[in-house]
FISE-519541 format. One record per residue (C-alpha): residue in one letter; x, y negated, z. Coordinates in Angstrom, 1 decimal, always signed. Example, Ala and Ser with C-alpha at 12.3 -4.5 7.8 and 13.67 -1.06 7.14 Angstrom:
{aa = A | c1 = +12.3 | c2 = +4.5 | c3 = +7.8}
{aa = S | c1 = +13.7 | c2 = +1.1 | c3 = +7.1}
END
This chain:
{aa = M | c1 = +0.0 | c2 = +0.0 | c3 = +0.0}
{aa = N | c1 = +3.1 | c2 = -2.3 | c3 = -0.1}
{aa = R | c1 = +2.1 | c2 = -3.1 | c3 = -3.7}
{aa = L | c1 = -1.0 | c2 = -4.9 | c3 = -2.4}
{aa = K | c1 = +1.1 | c2 = -7.2 | c3 = -0.3}
{aa = E | c1 = +3.6 | c2 = -7.7 | c3 = -3.1}
{aa = L | c1 = +0.9 | c2 = -8.6 | c3 = -5.6}
{aa = R | c1 = -0.7 | c2 = -10.9 | c3 = -3.1}
{aa = L | c1 = +2.5 | c2 = -12.8 | c3 = -2.6}
{aa = Q | c1 = +3.4 | c2 = -12.8 | c3 = -6.3}
{aa = H | c1 = +0.1 | c2 = -14.5 | c3 = -7.1}
{aa = G | c1 = +0.5 | c2 = -17.3 | c3 = -4.6}
{aa = Y | c1 = -1.6 | c2 = -16.0 | c3 = -1.8}
{aa = K | c1 = +0.8 | c2 = -16.7 | c3 = +1.0}
{aa = T | c1 = -1.4 | c2 = -15.2 | c3 = +3.7}
{aa = Q | c1 = -3.9 | c2 = -12.4 | c3 = +4.0}
{aa = K | c1 = -6.6 | c2 = -15.1 | c3 = +4.8}
{aa = D | c1 = -5.8 | c2 = -16.9 | c3 = +1.5}
{aa = L | c1 = -6.6 | c2 = -13.8 | c3 = -0.4}
{aa = A | c1 = -9.6 | c2 = -12.9 | c3 = +1.8}
{aa = D | c1 = -11.1 | c2 = -16.3 | c3 = +1.1}
{aa = A | c1 = -10.6 | c2 = -15.9 | c3 = -2.6}
{aa = L | c1 = -12.4 | c2 = -12.5 | c3 = -2.6}
{aa = F | c1 = -15.1 | c2 = -13.5 | c3 = -0.1}
{aa = V | c1 = -14.0 | c2 = -10.8 | c3 = +2.5}
{aa = N | c1 = -12.6 | c2 = -11.1 | c3 = +5.9}
{aa = Q | c1 = -8.9 | c2 = -11.1 | c3 = +6.7}
{aa = T | c1 = -9.1 | c2 = -7.9 | c3 = +8.6}
{aa = A | c1 = -10.2 | c2 = -6.1 | c3 = +5.4}
{aa = V | c1 = -7.1 | c2 = -7.4 | c3 = +3.5}
{aa = S | c1 = -4.9 | c2 = -6.4 | c3 = +6.5}
{aa = Q | c1 = -6.3 | c2 = -2.9 | c3 = +6.5}
{aa = W | c1 = -5.7 | c2 = -2.5 | c3 = +2.8}
{aa = E | c1 = -2.2 | c2 = -3.6 | c3 = +3.0}
{aa = R | c1 = -1.4 | c2 = -1.3 | c3 = +5.9}
{aa = G | c1 = -3.1 | c2 = +1.7 | c3 = +4.2}
{aa = V | c1 = -5.7 | c2 = +2.0 | c3 = +6.9}
{aa = T | c1 = -8.5 | c2 = +1.7 | c3 = +4.3}
{aa = V | c1 = -8.7 | c2 = +1.5 | c3 = +0.5}
{aa = P | c1 = -10.6 | c2 = -1.4 | c3 = -1.2}
{aa = S | c1 = -14.0 | c2 = -0.5 | c3 = -2.6}
{aa = S | c1 = -14.3 | c2 = +0.2 | c3 = -6.3}
{aa = Q | c1 = -15.9 | c2 = -3.2 | c3 = -6.7}
{aa = M | c1 = -13.1 | c2 = -4.9 | c3 = -4.9}
{aa = L | c1 = -10.5 | c2 = -3.0 | c3 = -6.9}
{aa = F | c1 = -12.1 | c2 = -4.4 | c3 = -10.1}
{aa = K | c1 = -11.9 | c2 = -7.9 | c3 = -8.6}
{aa = L | c1 = -8.2 | c2 = -7.3 | c3 = -7.6}
{aa = S | c1 = -7.5 | c2 = -6.0 | c3 = -11.1}
{aa = E | c1 = -8.9 | c2 = -9.1 | c3 = -12.7}
{aa = L | c1 = -7.3 | c2 = -11.4 | c3 = -10.2}
{aa = Y | c1 = -3.8 | c2 = -9.9 | c3 = -10.7}
{aa = G | c1 = -4.1 | c2 = -8.9 | c3 = -14.3}
{aa = E | c1 = -3.0 | c2 = -5.3 | c3 = -13.4}
{aa = S | c1 = -4.5 | c2 = -1.9 | c3 = -13.7}
{aa = I | c1 = -6.3 | c2 = -0.4 | c3 = -10.8}
{aa = D | c1 = -3.8 | c2 = +2.6 | c3 = -10.9}
{aa = Y | c1 = -1.0 | c2 = +0.1 | c3 = -10.6}
{aa = I | c1 = -2.6 | c2 = -1.7 | c3 = -7.7}
{aa = L | c1 = -3.1 | c2 = +1.6 | c3 = -5.9}
{aa = G | c1 = +0.4 | c2 = +2.8 | c3 = -6.6}
{aa = V | c1 = -0.7 | c2 = +5.7 | c3 = -8.8}
{aa = D | c1 = +1.1 | c2 = +4.3 | c3 = -11.8}
{aa = D | c1 = +4.3 | c2 = +2.2 | c3 = -12.0}
{aa = K | c1 = +3.4 | c2 = +0.7 | c3 = -15.4}
{aa = T | c1 = +2.6 | c2 = -2.9 | c3 = -14.9}
{aa = N | c1 = +0.6 | c2 = -5.5 | c3 = -16.9}
{aa = E | c1 = -1.6 | c2 = -3.1 | c3 = -18.8}
{aa = P | c1 = -4.1 | c2 = -4.9 | c3 = -20.8}
{aa = P | c1 = -7.5 | c2 = -5.1 | c3 = -19.1}
{aa = F | c1 = -10.1 | c2 = -2.5 | c3 = -20.1}
{aa = E | c1 = -12.4 | c2 = -3.8 | c3 = -22.7}
{aa = V | c1 = -15.6 | c2 = -2.2 | c3 = -24.0}
{aa = V | c1 = -16.1 | c2 = -2.5 | c3 = -27.8}
{aa = E | c1 = -18.2 | c2 = -0.7 | c3 = -30.4}
{aa = P | c1 = -15.8 | c2 = +1.5 | c3 = -32.3}
{aa = S | c1 = -17.4 | c2 = +0.8 | c3 = -35.7}
{aa = T | c1 = -17.4 | c2 = -3.0 | c3 = -35.4}
{aa = G | c1 = -14.8 | c2 = -3.9 | c3 = -32.7}
{aa = T | c1 = -17.4 | c2 = -6.1 | c3 = -31.0}
{aa = P | c1 = -18.8 | c2 = -5.8 | c3 = -27.5}
{aa = P | c1 = -21.9 | c2 = -3.7 | c3 = -27.3}
{aa = P | c1 = -25.3 | c2 = -5.2 | c3 = -26.5}
{aa = K | c1 = -26.1 | c2 = -6.0 | c3 = -22.9}
{aa = E | c1 = -28.5 | c2 = -3.0 | c3 = -22.7}
{aa = A | c1 = -25.7 | c2 = -0.6 | c3 = -23.7}
{aa = L | c1 = -23.4 | c2 = -2.0 | c3 = -20.9}
{aa = Q | c1 = -26.2 | c2 = -1.6 | c3 = -18.4}
{aa = A | c1 = -26.7 | c2 = +2.0 | c3 = -19.4}
{aa = A | c1 = -23.0 | c2 = +2.7 | c3 = -19.1}
{aa = F | c1 = -22.6 | c2 = +1.0 | c3 = -15.8}
{aa = W | c1 = -25.7 | c2 = +2.4 | c3 = -14.1}
{aa = G | c1 = -26.4 | c2 = +5.7 | c3 = -15.8}
{aa = G | c1 = -29.2 | c2 = +4.5 | c3 = -18.0}
{aa = E | c1 = -32.2 | c2 = +2.4 | c3 = -17.5}
{aa = K | c1 = -34.8 | c2 = +5.2 | c3 = -17.5}
{aa = D | c1 = -34.7 | c2 = +5.4 | c3 = -13.7}
{aa = L | c1 = -34.6 | c2 = +1.7 | c3 = -13.0}
{aa = T | c1 = -37.2 | c2 = -1.0 | c3 = -13.1}
{aa = Q | c1 = -36.6 | c2 = -4.0 | c3 = -15.3}
{aa = E | c1 = -36.2 | c2 = -6.1 | c3 = -12.1}
{aa = D | c1 = -33.4 | c2 = -3.7 | c3 = -11.0}
{aa = L | c1 = -31.7 | c2 = -4.1 | c3 = -14.4}
{aa = D | c1 = -32.0 | c2 = -7.8 | c3 = -14.3}
{aa = A | c1 = -30.6 | c2 = -8.0 | c3 = -10.8}
{aa = M | c1 = -27.6 | c2 = -5.8 | c3 = -11.7}
{aa = W | c1 = -26.9 | c2 = -7.8 | c3 = -14.8}
{aa = D | c1 = -27.0 | c2 = -11.0 | c3 = -12.8}
{aa = D | c1 = -24.4 | c2 = -9.5 | c3 = -10.5}
{aa = V | c1 = -22.2 | c2 = -8.8 | c3 = -13.5}
{aa = E | c1 = -22.6 | c2 = -12.3 | c3 = -14.8}
{aa = R | c1 = -21.8 | c2 = -13.8 | c3 = -11.3}
{aa = F | c1 = -18.7 | c2 = -11.6 | c3 = -11.1}
{aa = A | c1 = -17.6 | c2 = -12.8 | c3 = -14.6}
{aa = A | c1 = -18.1 | c2 = -16.4 | c3 = -13.5}
{aa = F | c1 = -16.1 | c2 = -15.7 | c3 = -10.3}
{aa = V | c1 = -13.2 | c2 = -14.3 | c3 = -12.3}
{aa = A | c1 = -13.3 | c2 = -17.2 | c3 = -14.8}
{aa = Q | c1 = -13.2 | c2 = -19.7 | c3 = -11.9}
{aa = K | c1 = -10.3 | c2 = -18.0 | c3 = -10.2}
{aa = R | c1 = -8.3 | c2 = -17.9 | c3 = -13.5}
{aa = R | c1 = -9.0 | c2 = -21.7 | c3 = -14.0}
{aa = E | c1 = -7.8 | c2 = -22.4 | c3 = -10.4}
{aa = E | c1 = -4.7 | c2 = -20.2 | c3 = -10.9}
{aa = K | c1 = -3.9 | c2 = -22.1 | c3 = -14.2}
{aa = E | c1 = -4.4 | c2 = -25.4 | c3 = -12.5}
{aa = K | c1 = -2.2 | c2 = -24.3 | c3 = -9.6}
{aa = H | c1 = +0.6 | c2 = -23.4 | c3 = -12.1}
{aa = D | c1 = +0.3 | c2 = -26.5 | c3 = -14.3}
END
């Protein structure tokens, strides 16, 4: 779990609290991740991957290959992102078991997360400029 601390420091988060505030978690969670007491949730691993520009395997120490390009979903035939409905089905196992309200709420979560990542990247860029 030393990699979590290394990445935090490399990306300008001097304290665990700095990173915790950026991720909207408490400092204890970051401390536990860095000490190997707990592992970040899958949602938090995705956030860390976006924040650091590293693969989840690299963050977890499974792989030593750094700076892998982020995973991108595209339609093989066109090279364009699939429609929103296809992403919903991929993320949540299909819409047949979910109400439209559930699907809308989950998509809102995805959009909020994308906005969160974009804001963090803007802040990082401003910090380095």
